N, C-alpha and C positions, 0 to 999 in steps of 0.2 A: 371311149373314143376310138374311132377307126385311125389307122395309118395315116400320116402326113407326109406328102411329098416334099422333100427338101431341095431346094436349088440354090445357087449363088445367091440370088435374090433374097430369100427367106431365112436363110440357114443362121446367120449370126443372130437375128431376132428370136427365132425358136429357140436355139440353144443357150443363148446368153441370159435367159430368165430364170428365175428361181424355181427350184422344183427338180424332177427328174426327167431326163430326156433321153430316151434309147434310141439308136441309130442302126439301121441295118444297110449297109453298103452292098449293093447287089447289082446284077445286070440280067438282061432277059435270055442272053444265052447259056447262062449258069444253072447246070442241074441243080447242085446243092442249094443254089438260092432260091429255086423253085419249090423243093422239097421243105425248106425252112420257111417260106412264107406263110403256110397255114397256121404253122406253130406261133408264130411271131404275130399274126393277125387274132388268135385266140387269146393270147396274151393282153393284146391290146384290148380285148372286150372284157377281161377280168379286172385290168388296172387303170380305169378311166382316168384316174390321177394322174397318170404319166404319160408324157408325150411319146408316141411311136413314131418315130420318123424313118422314111425310106428314102437312100440316096442312090439313083441310078449312076453308075459309075460310068456309063457310056455317055449319059445325057449331060452329066455333071462332071467332067474330067478335071477341071480345075479344083473341085471340092477333094477327088479322089487322090489327087497330086498333093495337095495341101497336107493331107493326113497320111501321105505315103501308103496308100492302100494298094497293096500288091497282090492281094490273094481275097477272093470273095466266095461266100459273103463274108463280111467282118463286122462283129458287133462292136458298138461303142456305147458306153454309158457317160452321160454328162450330168452332174449333180451341181446345182446352183452356178453353172456356167464353167464349172471344173471337169474336165475329163478324169474320169477315175477308173475307166477299164477301157480295154480296147484288145481284141482278141480275134484273128481269123478262124473261120470255122462255123458251121451251123450248130447250134446247140439243141440237144434234146430239150422238150418242154420243161422237165424236171430241172435240168442245169438253168434254163432261162429264168424260171422261178427262183432257184437259188441264187442267181447274180441279181435278180430285183431285191430280194430280202437283203443282201448284204450291202446294196448301195442305199436302200432306205435306213440300215442300222449304222450308215457312217457318221462319226461326229465329224461335220465339216470344219468346224474352228480348228480340229487337230489336224486334217488334211491340209488346209491353208498354211497352217503353222509349219507343218514339215515342207510344203511347197516353198515356202518363203525361205527355210533352211538351205535348200538345195540351189536357190538361185545366188550366182556368184557375181 
């Protein structure tokens, strides 16, 4: 699957479903974002079972603000509607693949249990 452009209109629907969604928060003027884009696109071709979303922080300032995006690119991983990873900086292809493997290996029951324990 190719990358999907996410907006305030489709963000909750796409990120709230079961499975893995990777997000690339980017902007057209960002050099590192442009260099990371082909890596992200290749990974989306390798992993058709994962949704690869792109959020243009200029066009979607409300989403960028909601997630406190202060540096781009920022990569975020969501699994089964739960944010499990967020980090600024472009990732080399090997690191992106490693991130995908780690997100796939998560025990989501354990993640939800730990999150419930942190909410007071």
